[in-house]
N, C-alpha and C positions, 0 to 999 in steps of 0.2 A: 147183648141184644138177642133175646131168645127167639124172636120171630125170623131171624136171619141166621140160619145154620147150614152147615154142609156136612154130608156124611162121607166117611171113608169106609170102603168095603174090603172085606177079606177075600180069600181065594174061593170061597163058596158063596159069594155074593151076600154075605151077612154083614151087617153094620158092625164095624169094630170100634168106631170112634165117631162122635158127633162134635163138631167144632162150632163154637159160637163166634159171631162177628164182633169185632171191636171197632165200631164206627164213630166213636166220640170225636176223634180228632183227625178224620180223614182229610188229607190235603187236596186242594183244588187240582194240583198237577196230576194226582193219581186218578181223579175222576175224568179229567180232560184226556189223559192217555187211554183210559178205558173206553171212553166215548169214541175216540179216534180209531181205536182198534175195531170196535164193534160196528161203527159207522151205520147205525140203525136207520138213519134217514134214507140211505141208499140201498138198504137190504130189501130185496124183493121176496126172499123166502127164508125159512129157518136154516136151510142149507147154506145160504150166503153167510149167515152169522156163524154157523159151525165152522165153515171154511176159514173165516177170519180168526176164530179162536185157535184153530189148528196152525195157521200160518204165523201166529203171534204167541205161541205157547210160552216162550220164555218171558215175554212181557206180562202175559196173564199170570204166570207163576209169581212174578215180582209183585204184582198188584194183590194177588191172593194172600201172600205172606204179610202184606201190610194190613189187609182187612181181617184176615184170620191168622193172627200171629202164632197160634198154637198148632197150625197146620204145617207139617214139614214138606220139603220138596218131594221126598219119597212117597208120602201119603197122597200128594196131588195126583200121582199116577193112578190112584185107586179111587178117584172121585168119578161118579157117573156123569157123563156129558149131559144127560137129560136133566140133571140137577144143577150142573155148573152154569149153563147159559142163563136160566131163569134167576139164579142167585146173582150173577153179574148184573143183570138188569135191575134187580132189587137194590143192589148197592147204589146204582145211579139214581133210582127213584128216591131212595132214602136220603141221599145227599141233597137232591133238589127239594125234597119236602122239608129238610132241615133248614135250607137256605130261605125258602119262602116263608118259613115259620119264624124267622128272625124279626122281631118288632122293629118298626122304623123309628126314626127320631121324631119326637112329637113336634119339634120346631120346624120340621121339613115341610116345605110347601109343595103342593102338587102341581 
């Protein structure tokens, strides 16, 4: 998915690798965990979200390795936070867009 990428930076802030998301089969549990960590509904500022990312870094890494399987744990330390948080939010948005795009059963009654 080319519109959902994350950059890994080198020592001189140069992009050394761009990793593309693999969101075809993202599991509900992964999204639920991500939403729980970010707790967007109760976040009043961007700092609140950043603090939650910091506090849950190991869980975030676990999620990132599922969404970006070509991203290693070492490389995660070289991802800019200014790109990370919006990327995590895009993962949630993509997942909901995919769910809402699922056609309903024609025989279903409203």
